[in-house]
PQR file of N, CA, C, O and H, with PARSE charges and radii, in Angstrom:
ATOM      1  N   MET A   1      -5.575   6.801  17.701 -0.4000 1.5000
ATOM      2  CA  MET A   1      -4.940   6.638  16.410 -0.0000 2.0000
ATOM      3  C   MET A   1      -4.324   5.249  16.365  0.5500 1.7000
ATOM      4  O   MET A   1      -3.585   4.852  17.267 -0.5500 1.4000
ATOM      5  N   ARG A   2      -4.632   4.532  15.326 -0.4000 1.5000
ATOM      6  CA  ARG A   2      -4.099   3.178  15.151 -0.0000 2.0000
ATOM      7  C   ARG A   2      -2.733   3.215  14.468  0.5500 1.7000
ATOM      8  O   ARG A   2      -1.808   2.511  14.872 -0.5500 1.4000
ATOM      9  H   ARG A   2      -5.232   4.854  14.594  0.4000 1.0000
ATOM     10  N   ARG A   3      -2.618   4.047  13.422 -0.4000 1.5000
ATOM     11  CA  ARG A   3      -1.382   4.062  12.631 -0.0000 2.0000
ATOM     12  C   ARG A   3      -1.237   5.405  11.938  0.5500 1.7000
ATOM     13  O   ARG A   3      -2.211   5.955  11.424 -0.5500 1.4000
ATOM     14  H   ARG A   3      -3.370   4.618  13.093  0.4000 1.0000
ATOM     15  N   LEU A   4      -0.025   5.930  11.927 -0.4000 1.5000
ATOM     16  CA  LEU A   4       0.306   7.146  11.190 -0.0000 2.0000
ATOM     17  C   LEU A   4       1.292   6.765  10.103  0.5500 1.7000
ATOM     18  O   LEU A   4       2.449   6.454  10.384 -0.5500 1.4000
ATOM     19  H   LEU A   4       0.767   5.483  12.344  0.4000 1.0000
ATOM     20  N   GLY A   5       0.834   6.790   8.867 -0.4000 1.5000
ATOM     21  CA  GLY A   5       1.688   6.439   7.738 -0.0000 2.0000
ATOM     22  C   GLY A   5       2.198   7.671   7.022  0.5500 1.7000
ATOM     23  O   GLY A   5       2.079   8.784   7.533 -0.5500 1.4000
ATOM     24  H   GLY A   5      -0.107   7.043   8.639  0.4000 1.0000
ATOM     25  N   ASN A   6       2.762   7.480   5.846 -0.4000 1.5000
ATOM     26  CA  ASN A   6       3.278   8.591   5.063 -0.0000 2.0000
ATOM     27  C   ASN A   6       2.150   9.416   4.453  0.5500 1.7000
ATOM     28  O   ASN A   6       2.206  10.646   4.449 -0.5500 1.4000
ATOM     29  H   ASN A   6       2.859   6.575   5.431  0.4000 1.0000
ATOM     30  N   THR A   7       1.119   8.732   3.935 -0.4000 1.5000
ATOM     31  CA  THR A   7       0.037   9.448   3.255 -0.0000 2.0000
ATOM     32  C   THR A   7      -1.329   9.238   3.913  0.5500 1.7000
ATOM     33  O   THR A   7      -2.339   9.736   3.416 -0.5500 1.4000
ATOM     34  H   THR A   7       1.074   7.733   3.939  0.4000 1.0000
ATOM     35  N   SER A   8      -1.363   8.506   5.025 -0.4000 1.5000
ATOM     36  CA  SER A   8      -2.658   8.214   5.644 -0.0000 2.0000
ATOM     37  C   SER A   8      -2.544   8.098   7.158  0.5500 1.7000
ATOM     38  O   SER A   8      -1.465   7.913   7.719 -0.5500 1.4000
ATOM     39  H   SER A   8      -0.543   8.101   5.429  0.4000 1.0000
ATOM     40  N   VAL A   9      -3.715   8.217   7.794 -0.4000 1.5000
ATOM     41  CA  VAL A   9      -3.840   8.034   9.237 -0.0000 2.0000
ATOM     42  C   VAL A   9      -5.005   7.078   9.461  0.5500 1.7000
ATOM     43  O   VAL A   9      -6.078   7.262   8.887 -0.5500 1.4000
ATOM     44  H   VAL A   9      -4.591   8.367   7.337  0.4000 1.0000
ATOM     45  N   ALA A  10      -4.802   6.064  10.286 -0.4000 1.5000
ATOM     46  CA  ALA A  10      -5.878   5.132  10.630 -0.0000 2.0000
ATOM     47  C   ALA A  10      -6.283   5.381  12.084  0.5500 1.7000
ATOM     48  O   ALA A  10      -5.438   5.454  12.976 -0.5500 1.4000
ATOM     49  H   ALA A  10      -3.931   5.914  10.752  0.4000 1.0000
ATOM     50  N   TYR A  11      -7.578   5.508  12.300 -0.4000 1.5000
ATOM     51  CA  TYR A  11      -8.131   5.776  13.629 -0.0000 2.0000
ATOM     52  C   TYR A  11      -8.992   4.596  14.065  0.5500 1.7000
ATOM     53  O   TYR A  11      -9.767   4.073  13.264 -0.5500 1.4000
ATOM     54  H   TYR A  11      -8.265   5.449  11.576  0.4000 1.0000
ATOM     55  N   ASP A  12      -8.869   4.170  15.319 -0.4000 1.5000
ATOM     56  CA  ASP A  12      -9.801   3.208  15.903 -0.0000 2.0000
ATOM     57  C   ASP A  12     -11.036   3.985  16.348  0.5500 1.7000
ATOM     58  O   ASP A  12     -10.916   5.080  16.897 -0.5500 1.4000
ATOM     59  H   ASP A  12      -8.240   4.595  15.969  0.4000 1.0000
ATOM     60  N   ILE A  13     -12.217   3.425  16.116 -0.4000 1.5000
ATOM     61  CA  ILE A  13     -13.447   4.095  16.512 -0.0000 2.0000
ATOM     62  C   ILE A  13     -14.372   3.126  17.227  0.5500 1.7000
ATOM     63  O   ILE A  13     -14.306   1.917  17.007 -0.5500 1.4000
ATOM     64  H   ILE A  13     -12.315   2.536  15.670  0.4000 1.0000
ATOM     65  N   GLY A  14     -15.226   3.654  18.073 -0.4000 1.5000
ATOM     66  CA  GLY A  14     -16.249   2.875  18.750 -0.0000 2.0000
ATOM     67  C   GLY A  14     -17.540   3.666  18.768  0.5500 1.7000
ATOM     68  O   GLY A  14     -17.531   4.886  18.938 -0.5500 1.4000
ATOM     69  H   GLY A  14     -15.280   4.636  18.251  0.4000 1.0000
ATOM     70  N   LEU A  15     -18.646   2.971  18.592 -0.4000 1.5000
ATOM     71  CA  LEU A  15     -19.964   3.603  18.634 -0.0000 2.0000
ATOM     72  C   LEU A  15     -20.674   3.151  19.899  0.5500 1.7000
ATOM     73  O   LEU A  15     -20.775   1.955  20.172 -0.5500 1.4000
ATOM     74  H   LEU A  15     -18.654   1.981  18.454  0.4000 1.0000
ATOM     75  N   PHE A  16     -21.163   4.111  20.665 -0.4000 1.5000
ATOM     76  CA  PHE A  16     -21.758   3.829  21.960 -0.0000 2.0000
ATOM     77  C   PHE A  16     -23.207   4.291  22.008  0.5500 1.7000
ATOM     78  O   PHE A  16     -23.547   5.340  21.461 -0.5500 1.4000
ATOM     79  H   PHE A  16     -21.082   5.083  20.443  0.4000 1.0000
ATOM     80  N   HIS A  17     -24.051   3.519  22.656 -0.4000 1.5000
ATOM     81  CA  HIS A  17     -25.384   3.973  23.014 -0.0000 2.0000
ATOM     82  C   HIS A  17     -25.231   4.874  24.235  0.5500 1.7000
ATOM     83  O   HIS A  17     -24.355   4.643  25.069 -0.5500 1.4000
ATOM     84  H   HIS A  17     -23.775   2.667  23.100  0.4000 1.0000
ATOM     85  N   VAL A  18     -26.062   5.883  24.346 -0.4000 1.5000
ATOM     86  CA  VAL A  18     -25.999   6.800  25.478 -0.0000 2.0000
ATOM     87  C   VAL A  18     -26.097   6.006  26.781  0.5500 1.7000
ATOM     88  O   VAL A  18     -27.013   5.206  26.970 -0.5500 1.4000
ATOM     89  H   VAL A  18     -26.773   6.071  23.669  0.4000 1.0000
ATOM     90  N   GLY A  19     -25.141   6.245  27.669 -0.4000 1.5000
ATOM     91  CA  GLY A  19     -25.138   5.597  28.973 -0.0000 2.0000
ATOM     92  C   GLY A  19     -24.420   4.263  29.029  0.5500 1.7000
ATOM     93  O   GLY A  19     -24.146   3.768  30.122 -0.5500 1.4000
ATOM     94  H   GLY A  19     -24.397   6.896  27.515  0.4000 1.0000
ATOM     95  N   ASP A  20     -24.105   3.664  27.889 -0.4000 1.5000
ATOM     96  CA  ASP A  20     -23.405   2.375  27.880 -0.0000 2.0000
ATOM     97  C   ASP A  20     -21.899   2.572  27.977  0.5500 1.7000
ATOM     98  O   ASP A  20     -21.345   3.503  27.393 -0.5500 1.4000
ATOM     99  H   ASP A  20     -24.328   4.066  27.001  0.4000 1.0000
ATOM    100  N   GLU A  21     -21.244   1.685  28.720 -0.4000 1.5000
ATOM    101  CA  GLU A  21     -19.787   1.719  28.823 -0.0000 2.0000
ATOM    102  C   GLU A  21     -19.115   0.887  27.738  0.5500 1.7000
ATOM    103  O   GLU A  21     -17.974   1.153  27.363 -0.5500 1.4000
ATOM    104  H   GLU A  21     -21.694   0.929  29.194  0.4000 1.0000
ATOM    105  N   MET A  22     -19.817  -0.111  27.241 -0.4000 1.5000
ATOM    106  CA  MET A  22     -19.277  -0.975  26.186 -0.0000 2.0000
ATOM    107  C   MET A  22     -19.786  -0.486  24.827  0.5500 1.7000
ATOM    108  O   MET A  22     -20.948  -0.100  24.703 -0.5500 1.4000
ATOM    109  H   MET A  22     -20.745  -0.327  27.545  0.4000 1.0000
ATOM    110  N   PRO A  23     -18.922  -0.501  23.812 -0.5600 1.5000
ATOM    111  CA  PRO A  23     -19.360  -0.047  22.494  0.2800 2.0000
ATOM    112  C   PRO A  23     -20.331  -1.031  21.842  0.5500 1.7000
ATOM    113  O   PRO A  23     -20.228  -2.244  22.024 -0.5500 1.4000
ATOM    114  N   ALA A  24     -21.268  -0.485  21.086 -0.4000 1.5000
ATOM    115  CA  ALA A  24     -22.192  -1.310  20.316 -0.0000 2.0000
ATOM    116  C   ALA A  24     -21.504  -1.837  19.057  0.5500 1.7000
ATOM    117  O   ALA A  24     -21.871  -2.886  18.529 -0.5500 1.4000
ATOM    118  H   ALA A  24     -21.352   0.501  20.939  0.4000 1.0000
ATOM    119  N   ALA A  25     -20.509  -1.100  18.589 -0.4000 1.5000
ATOM    120  CA  ALA A  25     -19.748  -1.515  17.403 -0.0000 2.0000
ATOM    121  C   ALA A  25     -18.360  -0.890  17.484  0.5500 1.7000
ATOM    122  O   ALA A  25     -18.193   0.191  18.049 -0.5500 1.4000
ATOM    123  H   ALA A  25     -20.211  -0.247  19.019  0.4000 1.0000
ATOM    124  N   VAL A  26     -17.371  -1.568  16.923 -0.4000 1.5000
ATOM    125  CA  VAL A  26     -16.009  -1.050  16.853 -0.0000 2.0000
ATOM    126  C   VAL A  26     -15.500  -1.215  15.429  0.5500 1.7000
ATOM    127  O   VAL A  26     -15.972  -2.071  14.681 -0.5500 1.4000
ATOM    128  H   VAL A  26     -17.507  -2.446  16.464  0.4000 1.0000
ATOM    129  N   GLY A  27     -14.547  -0.395  15.073 -0.4000 1.5000
ATOM    130  CA  GLY A  27     -13.971  -0.481  13.734 -0.0000 2.0000
ATOM    131  C   GLY A  27     -12.819   0.499  13.606  0.5500 1.7000
ATOM    132  O   GLY A  27     -12.265   0.962  14.603 -0.5500 1.4000
ATOM    133  H   GLY A  27     -14.164   0.300  15.681  0.4000 1.0000
ATOM    134  N   TYR A  28     -12.474   0.801  12.393 -0.4000 1.5000
ATOM    135  CA  TYR A  28     -11.432   1.795  12.160 -0.0000 2.0000
ATOM    136  C   TYR A  28     -11.735   2.569  10.887  0.5500 1.7000
ATOM    137  O   TYR A  28     -12.478   2.111  10.018 -0.5500 1.4000
ATOM    138  H   TYR A  28     -12.924   0.425  11.583  0.4000 1.0000
ATOM    139  N   LEU A  29     -11.142   3.750  10.799 -0.4000 1.5000
ATOM    140  CA  LEU A  29     -11.323   4.658   9.676 -0.0000 2.0000
ATOM    141  C   LEU A  29      -9.941   5.015   9.157  0.5500 1.7000
ATOM    142  O   LEU A  29      -9.052   5.339   9.944 -0.5500 1.4000
ATOM    143  H   LEU A  29     -10.539   4.122  11.505  0.4000 1.0000
ATOM    144  N   VAL A  30      -9.748   4.963   7.857 -0.4000 1.5000
ATOM    145  CA  VAL A  30      -8.475   5.368   7.256 -0.0000 2.0000
ATOM    146  C   VAL A  30      -8.694   6.664   6.483  0.5500 1.7000
ATOM    147  O   VAL A  30      -9.508   6.719   5.561 -0.5500 1.4000
ATOM    148  H   VAL A  30     -10.471   4.701   7.218  0.4000 1.0000
ATOM    149  N   HIS A  31      -7.964   7.696   6.865 -0.4000 1.5000
ATOM    150  CA  HIS A  31      -8.019   8.997   6.205 -0.0000 2.0000
ATOM    151  C   HIS A  31      -6.772   9.110   5.333  0.5500 1.7000
ATOM    152  O   HIS A  31      -5.656   9.187   5.847 -0.5500 1.4000
ATOM    153  H   HIS A  31      -7.302   7.651   7.614  0.4000 1.0000
ATOM    154  N   VAL A  32      -6.962   9.119   4.017 -0.4000 1.5000
ATOM    155  CA  VAL A  32      -5.856   9.259   3.070 -0.0000 2.0000
ATOM    156  C   VAL A  32      -5.838  10.697   2.578  0.5500 1.7000
ATOM    157  O   VAL A  32      -6.866  11.213   2.139 -0.5500 1.4000
ATOM    158  H   VAL A  32      -7.868   9.056   3.600  0.4000 1.0000
ATOM    159  N   TYR A  33      -4.697  11.345   2.645 -0.4000 1.5000
ATOM    160  CA  TYR A  33      -4.557  12.722   2.174 -0.0000 2.0000
ATOM    161  C   TYR A  33      -4.333  12.709   0.664  0.5500 1.7000
ATOM    162  O   TYR A  33      -3.468  11.994   0.157 -0.5500 1.4000
ATOM    163  H   TYR A  33      -3.862  10.926   3.002  0.4000 1.0000
ATOM    164  N   VAL A  34      -5.129  13.514  -0.047 -0.4000 1.5000
ATOM    165  CA  VAL A  34      -5.143  13.505  -1.506 -0.0000 2.0000
ATOM    166  C   VAL A  34      -5.001  14.923  -2.038  0.5500 1.7000
ATOM    167  O   VAL A  34      -5.623  15.852  -1.523 -0.5500 1.4000
ATOM    168  H   VAL A  34      -5.831  14.095   0.364  0.4000 1.0000
ATOM    169  N   ASP A  35      -4.181  15.084  -3.072 -0.4000 1.5000
ATOM    170  CA  ASP A  35      -4.061  16.365  -3.758 -0.0000 2.0000
ATOM    171  C   ASP A  35      -5.362  16.649  -4.499  0.5500 1.7000
ATOM    172  O   ASP A  35      -5.829  15.807  -5.267 -0.5500 1.4000
ATOM    173  H   ASP A  35      -3.676  14.329  -3.491  0.4000 1.0000
ATOM    174  N   ARG A  36      -5.949  17.813  -4.283 -0.4000 1.5000
ATOM    175  CA  ARG A  36      -7.243  18.151  -4.877 -0.0000 2.0000
ATOM    176  C   ARG A  36      -7.206  18.226  -6.397  0.5500 1.7000
ATOM    177  O   ARG A  36      -8.208  17.936  -7.052 -0.5500 1.4000
ATOM    178  H   ARG A  36      -5.569  18.496  -3.660  0.4000 1.0000
ATOM    179  N   VAL A  37      -6.083  18.606  -6.962 -0.4000 1.5000
ATOM    180  CA  VAL A  37      -5.994  18.777  -8.419 -0.0000 2.0000
ATOM    181  C   VAL A  37      -5.682  17.457  -9.111  0.5500 1.7000
ATOM    182  O   VAL A  37      -6.368  17.065 -10.055 -0.5500 1.4000
ATOM    183  H   VAL A  37      -5.270  18.843  -6.430  0.4000 1.0000
ATOM    184  N   SER A  38      -4.646  16.776  -8.638 -0.4000 1.5000
ATOM    185  CA  SER A  38      -4.192  15.566  -9.336 -0.0000 2.0000
ATOM    186  C   SER A  38      -4.947  14.304  -8.903  0.5500 1.7000
ATOM    187  O   SER A  38      -5.008  13.326  -9.648 -0.5500 1.4000
ATOM    188  H   SER A  38      -4.089  17.094  -7.871  0.4000 1.0000
ATOM    189  N   GLY A  39      -5.517  14.333  -7.699 -0.4000 1.5000
ATOM    190  CA  GLY A  39      -6.167  13.133  -7.182 -0.0000 2.0000
ATOM    191  C   GLY A  39      -5.183  12.108  -6.637  0.5500 1.7000
ATOM    192  O   GLY A  39      -5.586  11.014  -6.244 -0.5500 1.4000
ATOM    193  H   GLY A  39      -5.468  15.127  -7.094  0.4000 1.0000
ATOM    194  N   GLU A  40      -3.908  12.446  -6.610 -0.4000 1.5000
ATOM    195  CA  GLU A  40      -2.868  11.546  -6.105 -0.0000 2.0000
ATOM    196  C   GLU A  40      -2.742  11.692  -4.587  0.5500 1.7000
ATOM    197  O   GLU A  40      -2.971  12.773  -4.045 -0.5500 1.4000
ATOM    198  H   GLU A  40      -3.581  13.335  -6.930  0.4000 1.0000
ATOM    199  N   SER A  41      -2.377  10.604  -3.905 -0.4000 1.5000
ATOM    200  CA  SER A  41      -2.155  10.696  -2.470 -0.0000 2.0000
ATOM    201  C   SER A  41      -0.906  11.532  -2.206  0.5500 1.7000
ATOM    202  O   SER A  41       0.056  11.506  -2.974 -0.5500 1.4000
ATOM    203  H   SER A  41      -2.190   9.726  -4.346  0.4000 1.0000
ATOM    204  N   ILE A  42      -0.946  12.272  -1.099 -0.4000 1.5000
ATOM    205  CA  ILE A  42       0.166  13.145  -0.709 -0.0000 2.0000
ATOM    206  C   ILE A  42       0.534  12.856   0.738  0.5500 1.7000
ATOM    207  O   ILE A  42      -0.218  12.193   1.453 -0.5500 1.4000
ATOM    208  H   ILE A  42      -1.728  12.293  -0.475  0.4000 1.0000
ATOM    209  N   SER A  43       1.673  13.344   1.165 -0.4000 1.5000
ATOM    210  CA  SER A  43       2.128  13.152   2.537 -0.0000 2.0000
ATOM    211  C   SER A  43       1.185  13.836   3.517  0.5500 1.7000
ATOM    212  O   SER A  43       0.612  14.886   3.226 -0.5500 1.4000
ATOM    213  H   SER A  43       2.284  13.882   0.584  0.4000 1.0000
ATOM    214  N   VAL A  44       1.037  13.219   4.683 -0.4000 1.5000
ATOM    215  CA  VAL A  44       0.272  13.845   5.758 -0.0000 2.0000
ATOM    216  C   VAL A  44       0.946  15.185   6.060  0.5500 1.7000
ATOM    217  O   VAL A  44       2.157  15.224   6.280 -0.5500 1.4000
ATOM    218  H   VAL A  44       1.503  12.366   4.920  0.4000 1.0000
ATOM    219  N   PRO A  45       0.185  16.285   6.077 -0.5600 1.5000
ATOM    220  CA  PRO A  45       0.800  17.599   6.342  0.2800 2.0000
ATOM    221  C   PRO A  45       1.537  17.618   7.680  0.5500 1.7000
ATOM    222  O   PRO A  45       1.100  16.992   8.645 -0.5500 1.4000
ATOM    223  N   ASN A  46       2.657  18.339   7.731 -0.4000 1.5000
ATOM    224  CA  ASN A  46       3.479  18.397   8.936 -0.0000 2.0000
ATOM    225  C   ASN A  46       2.704  18.893  10.143  0.5500 1.7000
ATOM    226  O   ASN A  46       2.927  18.414  11.255 -0.5500 1.4000
ATOM    227  H   ASN A  46       3.012  18.847   6.947  0.4000 1.0000
ATOM    228  N   VAL A  47       1.796  19.845   9.949 -0.4000 1.5000
ATOM    229  CA  VAL A  47       1.023  20.378  11.073 -0.0000 2.0000
ATOM    230  C   VAL A  47       0.105  19.288  11.640  0.5500 1.7000
ATOM    231  O   VAL A  47      -0.094  19.219  12.853 -0.5500 1.4000
ATOM    232  H   VAL A  47       1.614  20.234   9.046  0.4000 1.0000
ATOM    233  N   VAL A  48      -0.443  18.454  10.791 -0.4000 1.5000
ATOM    234  CA  VAL A  48      -1.294  17.350  11.232 -0.0000 2.0000
ATOM    235  C   VAL A  48      -0.438  16.299  11.926  0.5500 1.7000
ATOM    236  O   VAL A  48      -0.782  15.825  13.009 -0.5500 1.4000
ATOM    237  H   VAL A  48      -0.282  18.510   9.805  0.4000 1.0000
ATOM    238  N   ARG A  49       0.662  15.940  11.309 -0.4000 1.5000
ATOM    239  CA  ARG A  49       1.572  14.941  11.879 -0.0000 2.0000
ATOM    240  C   ARG A  49       2.059  15.380  13.258  0.5500 1.7000
ATOM    241  O   ARG A  49       2.102  14.577  14.190 -0.5500 1.4000
ATOM    242  H   ARG A  49       0.942  16.325  10.429  0.4000 1.0000
ATOM    243  N   GLY A  50       2.421  16.648  13.385 -0.4000 1.5000
ATOM    244  CA  GLY A  50       2.880  17.172  14.675 -0.0000 2.0000
ATOM    245  C   GLY A  50       1.803  17.073  15.742  0.5500 1.7000
ATOM    246  O   GLY A  50       2.076  16.685  16.877 -0.5500 1.4000
ATOM    247  H   GLY A  50       2.385  17.301  12.628  0.4000 1.0000
ATOM    248  N   GLY A  51       0.571  17.430  15.368 -0.4000 1.5000
ATOM    249  CA  GLY A  51      -0.536  17.342  16.318 -0.0000 2.0000
ATOM    250  C   GLY A  51      -0.824  15.920  16.740  0.5500 1.7000
ATOM    251  O   GLY A  51      -1.052  15.650  17.919 -0.5500 1.4000
ATOM    252  H   GLY A  51       0.350  17.746  14.445  0.4000 1.0000
ATOM    253  N   LEU A  52      -0.816  15.010  15.786 -0.4000 1.5000
ATOM    254  CA  LEU A  52      -1.075  13.598  16.097 -0.0000 2.0000
ATOM    255  C   LEU A  52       0.027  13.006  16.967  0.5500 1.7000
ATOM    256  O   LEU A  52      -0.244  12.193  17.851 -0.5500 1.4000
ATOM    257  H   LEU A  52      -0.631  15.228  14.828  0.4000 1.0000
ATOM    258  N   ASN A  53       1.253  13.408  16.720 -0.4000 1.5000
ATOM    259  CA  ASN A  53       2.371  12.911  17.544 -0.0000 2.0000
ATOM    260  C   ASN A  53       2.266  13.377  18.992  0.5500 1.7000
ATOM    261  O   ASN A  53       2.787  12.715  19.890 -0.5500 1.4000
ATOM    262  H   ASN A  53       1.474  14.068  16.002  0.4000 1.0000
ATOM    263  N   GLN A  54       1.600  14.503  19.233 -0.4000 1.5000
ATOM    264  CA  GLN A  54       1.434  15.006  20.589 -0.0000 2.0000
ATOM    265  C   GLN A  54       0.417  14.209  21.393  0.5500 1.7000
ATOM    266  O   GLN A  54       0.488  14.182  22.622 -0.5500 1.4000
ATOM    267  H   GLN A  54       1.177  15.040  18.504  0.4000 1.0000
ATOM    268  N   ILE A  55      -0.525  13.562  20.723 -0.4000 1.5000
ATOM    269  CA  ILE A  55      -1.579  12.851  21.439 -0.0000 2.0000
ATOM    270  C   ILE A  55      -1.344  11.344  21.528  0.5500 1.7000
ATOM    271  O   ILE A  55      -2.156  10.634  22.121 -0.5500 1.4000
ATOM    272  H   ILE A  55      -0.583  13.585  19.725  0.4000 1.0000
ATOM    273  N   THR A  56      -0.261  10.847  20.958 -0.4000 1.5000
ATOM    274  CA  THR A  56       0.001   9.409  21.023 -0.0000 2.0000
ATOM    275  C   THR A  56       1.005   9.078  22.087  0.5500 1.7000
ATOM    276  O   THR A  56       1.340   7.908  22.277 -0.5500 1.4000
ATOM    277  H   THR A  56       0.399  11.424  20.476  0.4000 1.0000
TER
END
């Protein structure tokens, strides 16, 4: 995890060829939590935040 914000989580990612130790590509992914009805961003759910805090 790169960053845990109020409404989003950013993850570092790497893509590997089978058997390679070095990644073929690196980047990051931002997951923004959105209310399904309004389409507005919402706070990261507490259960998700708690889980992410355990692995950092």
